[in-house]
C-alpha positions as CSV (number, residue, x, y, z in Angstrom):
1,X,26.4,65.3,9.7
2,X,23.9,67.8,11.3
3,X,20.6,67.8,9.6
4,X,18.3,70.8,10.2
5,X,14.7,70.3,10.4
6,X,12.5,71.8,7.6
7,X,10.9,74.1,10.1
8,X,14.2,75.5,11.2
9,X,15.4,75.9,7.6
10,X,12.1,77.7,6.6
11,X,12.3,80.0,9.5
12,X,15.9,80.8,8.9
13,X,15.0,81.9,5.5
14,X,12.2,84.1,6.9
15,X,14.3,85.8,9.5
16,X,17.1,86.5,7.1
17,X,14.6,88.3,5.0
18,X,12.9,90.5,7.6
19,X,12.3,91.2,11.2
20,X,8.8,90.7,12.6
21,X,7.0,92.0,15.7
22,X,3.5,90.6,16.1
23,X,0.7,89.6,18.5
24,X,-0.8,86.2,18.0
25,X,-4.4,86.0,19.2
26,X,-4.8,82.3,19.5
27,X,-7.8,80.5,20.8
28,X,-7.5,79.2,24.4
29,X,-5.8,76.0,24.4
30,X,-5.2,76.0,20.6
31,X,-1.9,76.0,18.8
32,X,-0.7,79.4,18.0
33,X,-0.5,80.6,14.4
34,X,3.0,80.2,12.9
35,X,5.2,83.1,12.2
36,X,4.1,84.9,9.0
37,X,0.8,83.1,8.8
38,X,-2.7,84.5,9.3
39,X,-5.4,82.7,11.2
40,X,-8.4,83.5,9.1
41,X,-10.7,81.9,11.6
42,X,-10.2,84.7,14.1
43,X,-11.3,88.3,14.1
44,X,-8.4,90.9,14.6
45,X,-7.9,91.6,18.3
46,X,-9.5,94.7,19.8
47,X,-6.7,97.3,20.2
48,X,-8.1,98.8,23.4
49,X,-8.2,95.2,25.0
50,X,-4.7,94.5,23.9
51,X,-3.3,97.8,25.2
52,X,-4.7,97.0,28.7
53,X,-3.5,93.4,28.6
54,X,0.0,94.4,27.6
55,X,0.1,96.7,30.5
56,X,-0.3,93.9,32.9
57,X,2.9,92.1,31.7
58,X,5.9,92.1,34.0
59,X,8.1,92.5,31.0
60,X,7.4,94.8,28.0
61,X,8.6,93.8,24.5
62,X,11.9,95.7,24.9
63,X,12.7,94.1,28.2
64,X,11.9,90.7,26.9
65,X,14.2,91.2,23.8
66,X,17.0,92.5,26.0
67,X,16.7,89.3,28.2
68,X,16.8,87.1,25.2
69,X,20.0,88.8,23.8
70,X,21.6,88.4,27.2
71,X,20.7,84.8,27.2
72,X,21.8,83.9,23.7
73,X,24.5,86.5,22.9
74,X,22.7,86.9,19.5
75,X,20.6,89.4,17.7
76,X,16.7,89.5,17.9
77,X,15.1,88.7,14.5
78,X,11.5,88.1,15.5
79,X,9.2,88.6,18.4
80,X,5.6,87.5,18.8
81,X,3.2,86.9,21.9
82,X,1.7,83.6,22.3
83,X,-1.4,83.3,24.2
84,X,-1.9,79.8,25.7
85,X,-4.4,78.2,28.0
86,X,-2.7,79.1,31.3
87,X,0.0,81.7,30.4
88,X,1.3,84.2,27.9
89,X,4.8,83.9,26.4
90,X,7.0,86.1,24.4
91,X,8.5,84.0,21.6
92,X,11.7,85.6,20.5
93,X,13.9,84.2,17.7
94,X,17.5,85.3,17.9
95,X,20.3,84.7,15.4
96,X,23.3,83.1,17.3
97,X,26.4,82.3,15.3
98,X,24.4,82.1,12.1
99,X,21.7,79.7,13.7
100,X,18.1,80.7,14.8
101,X,17.7,80.2,18.5
102,X,14.2,80.2,20.0
103,X,13.7,81.9,23.5
104,X,10.3,81.7,25.4
105,X,9.9,84.2,28.2
106,X,6.8,84.1,30.4
107,X,5.3,87.6,30.1
108,X,3.8,87.5,33.6
109,X,6.8,86.0,35.6
110,X,9.8,86.7,33.4
111,X,10.8,83.0,33.5
112,X,13.0,82.2,30.5
113,X,13.1,79.0,28.6
114,X,15.8,78.3,26.0
115,X,17.3,75.3,24.4
116,X,20.7,74.8,26.2
117,X,21.8,71.5,24.6
118,X,23.8,71.6,21.4
119,X,23.9,68.6,19.2
120,X,27.0,67.1,20.8
121,X,25.4,67.2,24.2
122,X,22.3,65.7,22.7
123,X,24.2,62.8,21.3
124,X,25.9,62.2,24.7
125,X,22.5,62.1,26.5
126,X,21.0,59.8,23.8
127,X,24.0,57.5,23.9
128,X,23.7,57.0,27.7
129,X,20.1,55.9,27.2
130,X,20.8,53.8,24.2
131,X,24.5,52.7,23.9
132,X,25.2,52.0,20.3
133,X,26.3,53.5,17.0
134,X,25.0,57.0,16.2
135,X,23.6,57.8,12.9
136,X,21.7,61.0,11.9
137,X,21.2,63.9,14.3
138,X,18.2,66.0,13.5
139,X,16.3,68.8,15.4
140,X,13.1,70.6,15.9
141,X,14.3,73.5,18.1
142,X,11.1,75.3,17.6
143,X,8.9,72.6,19.0
144,X,7.4,72.7,22.4
145,X,9.6,71.5,24.1
146,X,12.5,72.0,21.6
147,X,14.0,68.6,20.6
148,X,17.0,66.9,19.4
149,X,16.4,63.6,17.5
150,X,19.3,61.1,17.5
151,X,19.2,57.8,15.5
152,X,21.2,55.0,17.1
153,X,21.7,51.6,15.9
154,X,22.1,49.0,18.7
155,X,21.6,45.3,19.0
156,X,20.4,45.0,15.5
157,X,17.7,47.5,15.9
158,X,17.2,51.2,14.8
159,X,16.3,53.7,17.6
160,X,15.2,57.3,17.3
161,X,15.8,58.9,20.6
162,X,14.2,62.3,21.3
163,X,16.1,64.5,23.8
164,X,14.7,67.6,25.4
165,X,16.9,70.4,24.3
166,X,16.2,72.4,27.4
167,X,17.3,69.9,30.2
168,X,18.6,66.8,28.4
169,X,15.9,64.5,29.5
170,X,15.0,61.6,27.2
171,X,11.5,62.1,25.9
172,X,11.0,58.9,23.8
173,X,12.9,56.0,22.2
174,X,11.1,54.7,19.2
175,X,12.4,51.3,17.9
176,X,11.8,50.6,14.2
177,X,12.6,47.4,12.3
178,X,14.4,47.5,8.9
179,X,11.4,46.4,7.0
180,X,7.8,47.5,7.4
181,X,5.0,45.1,8.3
182,X,5.0,42.1,10.7
183,X,8.1,42.1,13.0
184,X,10.4,39.1,12.5
185,X,13.9,38.1,13.4
186,X,14.1,35.3,10.9
187,X,16.9,35.5,8.3
188,X,16.4,36.9,4.8
189,X,16.8,34.4,2.0
190,X,17.3,34.8,-1.8
191,X,19.7,36.8,-3.9
192,X,19.9,40.5,-4.1
193,X,18.4,41.8,-7.3
194,X,15.8,38.9,-7.3
195,X,12.9,38.1,-5.0
196,X,14.1,37.9,-1.5
197,X,12.0,36.6,1.4
198,X,11.7,35.9,5.1
199,X,9.7,33.0,6.4
200,X,7.5,34.4,9.2
201,X,5.5,31.2,9.8
202,X,6.0,27.7,8.3
203,X,3.3,26.2,6.3
204,X,2.2,22.5,6.6
205,X,-0.2,22.3,3.6
206,X,0.3,21.7,-0.1
207,X,2.3,24.0,-2.4
208,X,0.9,25.4,-5.7
209,X,1.4,22.7,-8.4
210,X,2.5,25.2,-11.1
211,X,2.3,28.8,-12.3
212,X,-1.2,28.1,-13.6
213,X,-2.5,27.4,-10.1
214,X,-5.3,29.4,-8.6
215,X,-4.2,30.5,-5.1
216,X,-5.9,32.4,-2.2
217,X,-3.9,34.7,-0.1
218,X,-4.1,37.4,2.6
219,X,-1.5,40.1,2.2
220,X,-0.4,43.6,3.0
221,X,1.8,45.8,0.8
222,X,4.3,48.4,1.8
223,X,6.7,50.9,0.3
224,X,10.3,51.0,1.7
225,X,9.4,54.0,3.8
226,X,6.8,52.1,5.7
227,X,3.7,53.4,3.9
228,X,1.0,50.8,3.5
229,X,-0.5,51.1,0.0
230,X,-2.9,48.1,0.1
231,X,-4.1,45.3,2.3
232,X,-6.6,42.5,1.7
233,X,-6.6,42.1,5.6
234,X,-7.8,45.6,6.0
235,X,-10.6,44.8,3.5
236,X,-11.5,41.7,5.5
237,X,-11.3,39.2,2.7
238,X,-8.5,37.1,1.0
239,X,-8.1,37.4,-2.7
240,X,-7.8,34.8,-5.5
241,X,-5.7,34.9,-8.5
242,X,-3.8,32.7,-11.0
243,X,-0.1,32.7,-10.3
244,X,0.9,33.4,-13.9
245,X,-1.4,36.5,-14.0
246,X,0.5,38.6,-11.5
247,X,3.8,40.5,-11.3
248,X,6.8,38.2,-11.6
249,X,7.8,38.9,-8.0
250,X,4.5,37.4,-6.8
251,X,4.8,34.3,-9.1
252,X,8.2,33.6,-7.9
253,X,7.6,34.4,-4.3
254,X,4.3,32.6,-3.7
255,X,5.0,29.5,-5.9
256,X,7.3,27.8,-3.4
257,X,4.9,28.5,-0.4
258,X,2.8,25.9,1.4
259,X,-0.7,26.5,2.6
260,X,-0.5,28.0,6.0
261,X,2.9,29.6,5.4
262,X,3.5,33.3,5.8
263,X,6.3,35.1,4.1
264,X,7.6,38.6,3.8
265,X,8.5,39.2,0.2
266,X,11.0,41.8,-0.9
267,X,10.4,42.4,-4.6
268,X,12.7,44.8,-6.6
269,X,11.1,47.1,-9.0
270,X,12.2,45.1,-12.0
271,X,10.0,42.3,-10.9
272,X,7.2,44.5,-9.7
273,X,5.8,47.6,-11.6
274,X,9.0,48.6,-13.4
275,X,10.4,51.9,-14.1
276,X,7.1,53.6,-14.4
277,X,5.5,52.3,-11.3
278,X,1.7,52.7,-10.9
279,X,1.3,56.5,-10.0
280,X,0.1,58.0,-7.8
281,X,0.2,54.9,-5.5
282,X,3.3,53.0,-6.6
283,X,6.3,55.4,-7.3
284,X,8.6,54.7,-10.3
285,X,11.3,52.0,-9.7
286,X,9.7,51.1,-6.3
287,X,10.9,48.1,-4.3
288,X,7.8,46.6,-2.7
289,X,7.5,44.7,0.6
290,X,4.6,42.3,1.1
291,X,3.5,40.2,4.1
292,X,1.8,37.3,2.3
293,X,0.0,34.3,3.9
294,X,-1.1,31.3,1.5
295,X,-4.6,30.4,2.5
296,X,-5.4,27.9,-0.2
297,X,-4.2,26.7,-3.5
298,X,-5.3,24.7,-6.7
299,X,-9.0,25.4,-6.2
300,X,-11.3,23.9,-8.7
301,X,-12.3,24.7,-11.2
302,X,-9.2,26.7,-12.3
303,X,-9.8,30.0,-13.8
304,X,-8.2,30.7,-17.2
305,X,-7.3,34.2,-16.0
306,X,-7.0,35.9,-12.6
307,X,-10.4,37.4,-11.5
308,X,-8.7,40.5,-10.3
309,X,-10.2,44.1,-10.2
310,X,-8.4,47.0,-11.8
311,X,-4.9,48.0,-10.5
312,X,-6.3,50.8,-8.3
313,X,-9.4,51.0,-6.1
314,X,-11.7,54.0,-5.9
315,X,-10.1,54.6,-2.6
316,X,-6.8,54.9,-4.1
317,X,-5.3,51.5,-3.0
318,X,-3.6,49.1,-5.4
319,X,-5.1,45.8,-6.0
320,X,-3.0,42.6,-6.0
321,X,0.0,43.2,-8.3
322,X,-1.4,42.2,-11.7
323,X,0.8,42.1,-14.8
324,X,-1.3,42.7,-17.9
325,X,-4.7,41.5,-16.5
């Protein structure tokens, strides 16, 4: 299934509605203003200066559009002039077989740059670089340079391969693990629907004596998309709490651990913050992933209740998952 990038979809809606011819007066070295947007930081360009500058171009707008039509076989929908640090380009969007195609033409030299690779050619190039099973194919054909992004699953890893849509060169290969946080190849344990865990590092100390034990842990918490929502490590200090005063997933996941052990806990929403979550940080029905290290346990004197701050910090982070404290 071909997935169009949001930028392409948005531009497609724009060009279907209207044709645009504009001159973008961007700052030297700065990114140009997008089609249809106004750069409110800049004064309007001086017409006399623009008239003189346009007269120095090898190609005028009509000749540039003609070149774009010949290159794509499509119809011109928009044209704008992009002023970069070292050159000036015509950016022309053509509609080719129902799809927007971006053409860049150097206004001084007439050199033309266009995305030549289609999705099939991009997949072929990515598969040579990373042999495996292809997943999604996405694109950003309006990027500089225009890109195809191909996800490939190989040797138990997920690769996102970026392919230059102009010449087919591989620009990057980003490898991502299934779960965020500390990387590990250890097996996952536990039953689906309950707390699952991966032992990252074995512990050699004592385990908590019971659910009323006071424990000290370091942890980082993530959503399934990899967003880190809280971390005692980032704050530079472990936290202490009583095991029966936290969400059930933490009680179940930390209780069997030994001091010095580090686990990755995968906690379903039913054992975390439930159907409602803890907006705006924890979405409804959110499965949570924690990297947890047990630093100490059964400290004396035991506290009757977890000495934990409110669920959210002034900075928006979520304090250790407390259930009713």
